[in-house]
N, C-alpha and C positions, 0 to 999 in steps of 0.2 A: 871624636870631635866634640867640643863643648859649644855652648850657645849663650847668647844674650837675649833676654826677653824684655818685653815692654813693661811699662808701668801697670798694664792691665793684667799682670801675672796672677792676681788674686782670683780672676775668673777661672784659671786653670785648677786652682785648689778646689773650687766649688764643683768642678767636674770630676774630681777624684783622680787627677793625673799625678804620676810620680814626677817630681821636679828636682830630684837630687842632683842631676847633672847640670842644672841650669844656673847661670849667674845673671842677675837681673840689674838693669840700669833704667833710670827714668826715661831716657831719651831714645832707647832702643839702638844706640849707636855702638861703635866698636869700643871695647874696653881698652884697646891699645892705641887708639887714635888720640891726637892732640886735642885738647879742649877747644882750641881756636878752630872755628869752622864747623864744629859739631853742635855746640849748644845754640849757635845762631841760626840753625835751620828753621826756615819759616813755616807757616802753616799751609803753604801751597795755594794761597788765594790770590796770587799775582794776577794782573790784568792779562795778563797774557796766557823681507830682509834677505836683503841679500848680502853676499860677501864679495860682490864685484862692484866696480865703479860705474856700472850702467853703460854710458855712452862710450866708455873706453878712452876718452880723451885724456883724463888724468892718468899719469904714469906712462905716457906714450913715448917718452924720450930715451928709452933704453938705458944706457949706462948711467945716466944722471938721476934716474927716477926709480924709486923702489915701489913695487906693488907686492907686498909680502903678506901671505896668509898663513897663519899658524892656528892649528887646532890643539888646544891644551888638553892634556889628559890628567891634570891634577898633580903632576910631579914637579911643575914649575920650571922645567927645562926647555919648554917649547917644542919638544919632540911630537911627531904625529901621534894621534890618540890610538890607544890599543883597543882591542875588542872588548875589554872589560872596563867599564866606567869606574871611577873611584866611588867608594861608598858614600851614600847620602844618609842623612840622619833618618831614623825610623819614625814615621808618623802614622803607623798603622792604627794607633789608638787616638789619633788626633781628631776631635770633632770638627765638622765643617762649620766653623763659626767665624763671622767677620770680626768678632771681638778678640780673637787670638792672633798674636803676631810674635813669631820667634825668629830672631836674626842670627844666622850662623856667625860665630866668632871668627875674626880674621887675624892672622898673624902676618905682619909685614915681611916681605921676602925680597926686597930690593937690594939686600946685602949679598944675595947669592951670586957666585961667580959664574961666568960662562954665558953663552948666548950672544946674538948680535945686538946692534943698537935698538932694533925694534922690540926684541924680546925683553931687553933690559928696561925699555920705556914702559912696556905693559906692567912689568913687576913694580916699577916705580909708581905707577898710577894706582896699583892695588889689585891687579888682576893677574891670572895665570900662576897663582901661588900653589905650592904643594898641598895636596889633600883637599883643595877647594873645588868649586863647581867648574866643570869644563866649559870652555868658551872658544869661539872662533874669533881670532884676533887679526885684523888687517891694518896695514899702514900703506897709504897711497900718497905719494908726494916725492919731492926731491930729497935725496938722502941727507943733504945739508940743512934742510928745514926742520929736522927733528934732532933734539939733543936731550940727554939725561943729565940733570944738574944735581950734584951732590952738595948738600948743605944749603944754607940760606943764600939768597941773592941780595947783594948790596951790603953796605957797611953801617947803615943806620942802627942806632941802639935806642929802643928795642928793635929787633929785626922787622922790617916791613913785609918781607916775603920769606918767612921761615918754612921749612919743610913741615907738612902737616901729618904725614904718615910715613913711618920708616925713616930712612936717611936721605931719600932722593925725591925729586919731582921731575915732571916732563916739561920741556919747552917745545912748542910748536909754532912755526913762524912762516910769514910770507916771503922771507928772505933767508939769508944764512943765519941760523939761530944763534950761533956763538957770537957773530958780529953784532947782532941786535943788543946783546947783553954785555958787551965788552966796552968799558969806558974808553973814550977817544977813538972809537972804531967808526966804521961806515955803516949806517943803518939804511942804505939805499942800494940794495942789490936786487938783481933780477935773475930768477932761476928758470931758464928756458925749458920749454916742454911741459909746463904745468899750467896751461891756460885753457881750461875746458870750455869756458863760456857758460854752457848750461851746467846746473848742479847735477852731480852724478846721482843715478837712481839709488834708493827710492825717494830722494828728496824732491819735492815739488814746491817752488817758491810761491805759487799762486795762492791767493786767499781762498778759503773754503766758502766764504760768504762775505758780503759787505756789512752784514748786520749781526751775524752769529759766529761763535766759535764752536768747536766740537764739544765743549763743556755744556754749551747751551743746547746743542742738537747733535747727539751722538751719531746720527745718520750721516753726518758729514765726514766722519773718520775715513781716511784713505783717499779723499778727493783733493787734498792739497795740504797746505800748512794750517793745522788746527788753530794756531795762535794768531793767524792773520798779521804777522809782524814782519815777514821777510820781504814781501812784494814791494812795499814802499821804498825799500833800499835797493832792490834788485831789478824791478821792472823798468823797462825803458832804457836800460844800460847795455853795454857790450858784454856784461856778464862777469864771470869769475876768472881772475888771473892769479898767478902765483899761488895756486891752490894746494893745500896739504890737509890731509885728514887722518884721524885714527878712528876706526870703527870696530865694534865687536858685537857678536850675537851670542846670546846666552839665555838659558831657561831660568825664569824667576823661581827661586827656591820656594818650596811649600811653606806656607804660613808667614810669608814676607809681603808687605804692602807698599813698599816704595824703595827708591834708591836716591842717594845724594852724592855729590862730588864738589870739589872746589876749583875755582878758576880765577885768574887775574889777567887783565888785558893791559898791554903796554904798547905804546905807539910812538914812533919817530915822526909820524905825520903831524903831530902837534909841535908848534903852534901854526905852522904855515898853512895847513889845510883844515884847521879846526873850524867847524860850522859849515863846511861844504856838504852838499847833498850826498855825495858819493865818496866813500873812503873804505879803508880796511874794516872788515866785519868778521865776527865770530858767530858761528851757528852751532848749536848743540841740538841734533835732530834725534827724536825718539820715534821709532816705528813699532807700534804695539797694537793690541786689540782695543785699547782705550784712548790712544792718542797717536797722531801722525803729524809731527811738526816740531818747530822750535820749542825748547824748554827753558832756555836761559835768557834773561831779559835785564835791561837796566831799570831804574826806578820810574821811568816813563813808559814802561811796557814795550820797549823796542829792543831789537837785537843788540848785543854788546858790540860797540864800535868806538871809533874816535870820538863821536858825539854822545857817548853813553852818559846817562845821568849819574853813574857811579864813578865818573872820572875825577876822583878826589885829589889826586896829586898832579898839580900843574907847576912845572919848574921854569916857566917863562911867561911873560905877559901876553895877553891877547886883547882884542878890541871888543869881546863879547861879555866876558864875565870875570876876567882876572887882570885888571890894570896894574901898572907898577905900584908898589913892588909885588911881584908874584913869584914865589919860590916854593920848592917842595924838598926840604932836606931828607924826606923819607926816601927819595930816589937816589941818594948818594951811593956811589959805587955800583949802581945797577947797569950802567951803560945808557940809561935813559935821562941823564942829566940834561937839562934845558928842554926836555920833552915831557911826556905825561903818562900816567897809568892809573888803574883802579886799585882799590884794596883787594885783598882776598875776598871772593864772593862765594856764597854757598847756594847751590841749586838743589831742590828736592822735588820729586815728582812721584805720583802714585803709579803702581803697576799691579797686575793681577797675578796671583800665584799660578805657576805652571805655564804662563805665557812665554812664548819664544820671542824675545825682543831684540831689536837691533838699535844700537846707539852710535851716533856719528858725532865726533868732535872735529869741526872743520873751520879753518881760517883761510881768508882770501882777500885779495885786492878786488875792489869793484871798479870797473871801468878801465883800469890801467894796471901796469905792473911796476910802478915806481914807488919808492919809500916803503919801509918795512914796519910791520907790527908783529907782536908775538903774544901768545897766551901761555900762562903757567897752568898746568893741570896736576891735580893731586887728590889723593884720599877718596877714591871711589868706595862706597859702602852701601850695603842694604840697610833699609830703615823700616820703622813702623809708622812712618808719617806718609799717609796716602794723600789723595786729593790731586787737584790740578797743579801744573808746574808753577813754581815760585822761586824767586831769587832774592837773597838778602845780603847785605854787607856783613862780612865776618867769617 
């Protein structure tokens, strides 16, 4: 296996380490990833594990709902793990230094044939590839809420939503994913049996404090949402409806200090429900030794939702911030014409080497199960950018 190292590679030379197998980049990202969404990773200073779904409500509808758990063994086919883990890189001579970060190189594997829709979705996201670190991969939600998209979404030039890693991306929706992204289709579907109300464990929507986050006071880790961003949208409502999630548990590789991924939010709720207090939202939850809570935010420090500050593309007028004329040709051919969406966004968050982390990507209706939204997910990668969670456009 080959590796990509951070711009601090010179410190390794001063320690007398052999670096012949290493290929270095300034940003510590994947050498095979698209530039878009990699260079834009922020500095992580935004304001803001288990493998089951906790209360068991999600995925309770039997034939219409998938609750799939796969433990990858590094061969990329989604088979159960064997008794021998795939080899990890040798770090026996690696000094215990916070100034050293080495990111394993990733080779996209979403072109591999075989596997069900869930296994293909994980490969499209950038996980479960041959020879890479083993992970427990779960999908919980209606089988129609998950879709693997090959190639760009839309017809705008340049592409508004190009694939950022490999040839495919993931679509996760509160309704039928294919319908949300099909021009002249119906973006108002209800998938019964996926209305848990409460967020599945280990997610806790409650604030850890009215005055502090876990970055301010690490003793608050594990007591609720470290970012204090979910409760204002979730509290006092009937809870989560049309819920779908992808979650994975994985050990952070040695000498890695963060991870990043890309997300875009698209909603049919615009313009009719724009500005309302309760709407479809997306939560990215990290359960780790250093953070328990939401990690993806809009530029107001709130969860990604219809009212997100990154809602750049509005293809119909509203009475709040986009009077006539109000159009977004960037949404041509996406199925979101006359509706709205964000650009590709990049989230980066710091993690600790060797920590067993759980990450949950979840989308849901709040308060009801009418009108659909979707998120596009792509390009999970390890990084050398630590620090608190942050999200930027790009």
